[in-house]
N, C-alpha and C positions, 0 to 999 in steps of 0.2 A: 343380380349382387344381393348379399343379404342385408338386413336391414341396419345391423350394426354398422357393417362397413360401409353402406351409404350414409350412415350419421357420422361416423369417422372422417368419410370424406368431404361430408359437408363442414364439419368442424373445421378442419384443415384449410379449406378455402376460405373459410370466414375468417380465418386467423390471418391467411396470406392479406386478403383484402383490407384486414384493418391495417395491417402492418405498414401496406403501400397505402394507405391515409384515404383510401376512396369511398367508403362506406359510410362515413359522418361529417358533417361540417359542422363545427362550433358557430353558432350564433352568436351567443353572450356567453360571458363568463359564469360559469354554476358552483359559486364560492361552496356551498355547502356538498354539492357533490365532489368537488375538488379535495375538501378536507377529506369526506371518507374514503376516497380512492388513495391518497398519501398515505393517510392513518394505516391503511391495510397494506399498501406497499412497505412502507416502516416497519410494522410490526411482525410481516411476513419475509422480506427477504434481507433487510439490514441484519437480525439477529443473526441469521445464517451465513451469511457474510462474514459478519463480525467472529462467529466461532471458526470458520475456517480461519479469517486471518491471525486470530491467537494462537490456535494451532500451528500456524507458520511459524511465526514467531517463537512459541515454546519450542520446537521441533528446529529451529534454527540457533537457540541460544542456550540449549539447556546441556550443550557442552561445557558451558564456564562452571553449571552447578555441579557438572559431574565432575568437572576439574578439582573441585573441592575436597572430594572424595576420593582421590588416589588414581585417576584414570590415568594419567601420564606411568606414574610406576608399575601400575599392574600390566598395561602392555607394552613396556620397557622402550616408551621415547622419550625423547628429550624437548627444550622447551622449542627448539627452532623446527624440529618436525610436526610436534603441535600447531605451531604458528602455520606450518605447511600446510595441514590438514585442513585449517580453518580456510586458507587464500582458494584452496583447491575448489571449494564449496562457492566461493563467489565468482572465480572463472565459468564453472557450467551455469552457475545462477544466471549471471550475464549472458551468455550463449543461448541460453533457450528464450528469453523472452520477446524477442521481437518473433522468430519463426513460432511462437504460442499465440500471440496476438494475431499474427496474419491467417490464422487457421481456424481462431474461434469463433468466427461466423459462419463457416463452414461444417465446423462438428456440433456448432449450438454449446451455449452457456450450461445447460443443464447437463450437457453429460462431461465436457472438456473440463469444467471446472471442479466438479465431483471425482473424476479419474486422476487428475493431477493430485488433488488431497488424500487419495487412497495410496495411491504410489509412493508420495510422500512420506505416508506414514508407516508403509512397512520398510521402506529403507532407513527411517529413524528407529526401526524397531532392529534392525541389524545391527546399528551401532554398540546395540547392548551385546551382540556376541564377536566383535573383533578382536583378535587377538595379537594384534600386530600392528606397524605401523603400515603396512601395506592393505591391511584389511579397515584401517581407520580412514586413510588416504582416497580408498576406492570406494565406500560407502557413502563418503561426504562429497565425492563427485557425484552419484548419483541421485544425493538428497537435493543437491542444487540445480541439477539437470530437471527435476520431476516438481520442484518447488517454485522454479524459477517465474514462469508463467502467471501463478497466480493474482500476483498485486496489479500488472499491467491489466490481466483480464478483468478484474473485479472494477477497475476504473473506467475499460469500455464497455463492460457491462453496464454499470450505473449512466454512463452516460447517453444509454438507449431506453432506461425508465425514467428517467428524470429529465426537467428542464434546466437550461444553463444555471439560472438562478438559485435551484435548490440542489445542485452537486455538491457545493464543498461541506455544507452541513450534511449530508450524508454521509462523506467522505470520512468526516470528522466524528463522527458517531461510529463507525467499524474500525476507523482507525486507532479510536481509543482502547481497541481489543491491544492493542501494539504494547501500548502502554502499560495495558492493568495485565498483558503476558509477564511485563517486568515483574510487577506486584505477585501474581498466581505462580509464576515460574518459580521463585524463592520459596513462596509454601508448599507448592507441588512437591519440590524437590526437598525441603526440609520433611514433609509428612512421607514420602516413599522412602526417604535412607531411613525411616523406623522399621522398614521392612526385615533390615540387616543381610546378611548372607544367606535367606533361605534358598532353596532349590537351587547351590549350588551358585549363585550370582552375589557377585559384590553389589554394594548398595548403588553405584553407580550405571551399574547395567542394567537395574531393577527402571532408572529415571527413563533410560532411554526405553527400554522395551515398553512400560508401561504408557508413557507418552505417546509413543508412535502408535501403540493397539487402539488408544481413544483416539488419535488424529484418523485411521482409518477406516475407523466405524462410523465417525463424524462423514467422514467422504462418502460412505456407503448411504448415510440418511440424507445428505445433502440432495441427491439424485432426486429424492420425493419430495424436496420442499422449494426448489429454485425452478421457476417460469423462466420461458426464454427469453419471452418477454412481456410485457403487459396485454398484448391480443392474446395471449396463452393463457394468462394467470387464470388458473382455475379457482384459487379466491376471491375473485373479481366476479360480480352477475355479468350478464350480458350486455346491461346497459352500462355498468360501469366498465366494461371492459372497451365497449367503446366511446364512452365521455373519455378516457384514460387515453387511447391513440390519438383520437381526436384532437385534445389538449395539446399532446405532443407537438404534432403537425402544425397547431396553429400559434405555436410558441415559437416554433421553428422561422416560420413565415414572419413572423413579427421580428425574428432577431435576422432575417436575411438568410438564414441558414436553409438547408433543402432535405429534410427527413424523409419526406418522400421519396428524394432519390435515392438515399441511401438504401431503403429497404429493398431496393432492385440492381443495386450499384455492383457492378463484375469488378473484380479485382484486375489491377492494372499498376506496373511498374512505375509509371507517372505520378502516382498520388505516393507511392511508397517514397520516390525522389523527393516528392514535395516535402512531405513530413521528415525525411534525412535533413535536406537544406536549409529548414526552416531556422531564420534567426533566434525565433523564440524557444524553439527547441534548444538550443544551445544554452541560451541565456538563462533558463529556467532549469534545464539541467546541471548546468555545472555549479548554479547556486544548489542544488539541491545535493551534489555529492558532497560538499562541504558540510551539509546538514546531517547525512547517514554517516560523515566520517565519526561524527560526533555523536550517533544516535547507536551505532554499531559497539562504537569504543565504550560507550557510558556504561554499558554492564560488564565491562572487563575490569574496573578499576574501581566501582562503588563498592564491592566486596571489600577491596582491600582497604579502602576508607574508612567503613563500617569498623572493618576488623582491628584498625588502629586505634580505634576508642575504646577498644579493649574488649569486646565480645568476640565468644568465639563462633565458627563457622557456621555452628547451626543458627546461632544468634542472629550473625551478620545476615543470613537468610531473610529474616523476619523482619530485619531491620530497614532492608532493601524495597520493602515495600512501600513506604511512605512517598518517596518522590514520586513514583510513576503513579501511583494513586491522585494525589495533587496535580499531576500533568494531565492526566485524563479528563480532570472536569475542566481545568483550562483549556484544554485541546476544543472541546465538545463548544464552549463558550466563545471561543474567536472564529471556530467556523459558524458558528449561529453571527456573529458582526459581520466575516466576509459575506455570507449572503442576505442578509439583509441591506446591507448598503451596495452589494452587487460590486465589490472589488475583493481583490486577491492581493495583488502585489504591495499596494498600500499597506495593509494589514503585515504581510509580511516584515515590511519597515520597522513595525513596530514591534513585532515580537522577537524576531530576529535579537536585537537588541540585550533582550533579557539573557539569552544565550554566553553573549559575547561577554556581557559583563562576569557571569558565572567562572568562565573560563578564565579571564583576566585575573579574578581573586585568585581561584585556584592554584594557578601556575605558580605564583609568587607568593604562598603562604604555607606553613610547615601545621599548623593549627586544625589540628583532625575535627574540631567542634566547626571552625569555619570553613572546613572543606565539605562538611555535609552540610551545612546551610546551604553552601552555593550548588549543591547537587540538586535543590529544589529547582532555582532558576534555569540551571543549565537544562534539565530535565521539562520544564515547562517553555523555555524557550525553542528546544529543539522539537519537540514534539508535536507545538502548536503552529509551526510553521508547517508542517506536511501536508495537511486539509488544502492550503490555499494553494500552496504550489501543484500539487494534484491536479486539482480544480482548476486551476488557472490555463495550463496548455491544453485541455479538452476541452474548456471550455471556447476555447480560440481557434480548434481545429474542426473544421467542416468537410465532412466527405469521409465514410467511414473507415477508409483504408490509408486514409494520412491519419486519422486520428489515432487509430491501431498501431501504425507506425510510430508518431511523435509521443503516446503516450507509453511505448515498450522500450524505448530509445532514449526516453528522457529516464526511464529507471534503470535501463540497462548503464548508461553514461556514469548515473548515480550510484548505484552499486558497487562500481569500483570503489567508493569509500571504504569497503572490505578490505580491501587491500588495506589502504592505508590504516584502518582500525588494527588490522592483526599484527604489522609491525612497528606501530611507533609506541605501543606501550608492552615493548618485554620486562619481565618480572626484575631484570638486573638494574632497572631504571626507577624500582618501585623504593618506597610506596608515594616519592614523589612527583613520580611522572614529569618533570618541569618540562622536558622536550617535547613529548606527547600534549600536552595541554596547549602548551605553544603552538604549535602544529594544527590543531583544531582551534587553536585561537584566531589563526590567521585566515584560515579557509573561510571561517564564518563571517570576517571582515571583508573578503572578498567577494563570498555570496552575498552579501548585503550590498553590495555594490551592484553586481551584477542584476539584481531583483529592481535597484534603481533605474537601470540602464533599459531592461524591459520595458517598466511603467512606461519611461520616455517615448522607446522606440512605438511601444500600444498605441500612447498619445498621437506623436505623429503619423502613425499608420490612419488613425480616423479622420484626423485632420485633412489628411492627403485625400480620403475616401470622401467627407466632405465638401472639398474642393474640386473634383469629378476626374481628380486621377486617375483613379479604377474603374472610370464609366466602361472602360471596354471589356471587363468582365462581368458587365450586369446581366443575370439572368443564368448565372455559370450556378447558382445554388449552392456556392461552397464558402471559406471563409477568404476568396479575393471578391466575391460580388460586395459592389458599394454600400450594400443597404445590410451587412454584416459586421456590426461595432464589435469593435474587440473589445474585451473585459480589461480594465486596468488593474 
């Protein structure tokens, strides 16, 4: 065996040993080293994930920007056919989420996440060349299949890199890319539209082609930037890698989890079933369904509200930036509070009412200035509720394949909100959209009560664990273990 081969074998063995938790024991908390490790993880991993998610949201929502530049007329489709094209995207997106998460560990995050990004970027580019309804529906279906695995994969990936108490803040940071995409999407569409009809392509076609090309290039670059985990992160020194893995193992043991067991855990349908039939999965997923119904529809009517103020299509793209920018700042702050106090649902009980107030007002006023003002509350309440709800279920699911299932199923159920968004804001009901706003208002109110139910359920489970009702699961090393305390 050559020296290079022996070196590679040694490195692989070291990584495997680190991931199993056998190489290092943490005798005391080294705050200085912890800060160094977290800084490197935050500056090397989160920006990459944020850009991936930014691309995801851009390629998902740029169809709304393209619509402003006569997409429907150019390919000869009706409003209803346009809505069908949006709906098939969500159908294929939802179907791909659970399978994608279950194979993530086998294929590794470094390979799978960049591959997904590259292929949906190519799919997004293809939207710029569709000529009819069949092509529009076909490419939107392919876009959903390739893009669906990204967000559940990112949440699952982050749960293996950070401790339970650090997760919401990190989700909040990369999820601001979603709100920023709303801002940059309008700016990019405005800028790209200035290309005009060069190269024989209409302005809306250039939006798809250039944004899709950018996504594909980002996917290629991310392969070289993302590590599979802290034990294989080349940007950490050997000492930092050892400490990072040991820190995660120590945090897992203190929480009653079994991170060492997860490193060698084999796939089992029983773990998938535990995720599917978890009460928390359905409480949080159904609440998130209401939130995403609002998020997905928000970009559909915002340009209409701004146009009602007397602005042109180009000016409307620019004015749509401000609510998203404000929401991004509040989202990070809310995520910080969630991690600082180590609560998830309780934070949401305070953030969701902002959106509820916004929808209650906008559904019952015809003043476009008031409507525009309410979009700030709506965007802030919706976006800031996402990091806690995503981090909450991941925090309370121990066992890799259960967590993979719960994260993906939560998003699969929630993304059904895309169907709601597509069909409750038809142009025929504009510009007031009273019915659509009222439906979202009802869903958000129901979501608030579901979050309250899950907070009470988690509190009861913790109380039962303290009273000995879960003692038969002692030593299991998963979320049933009595030493594993659920986050409220």
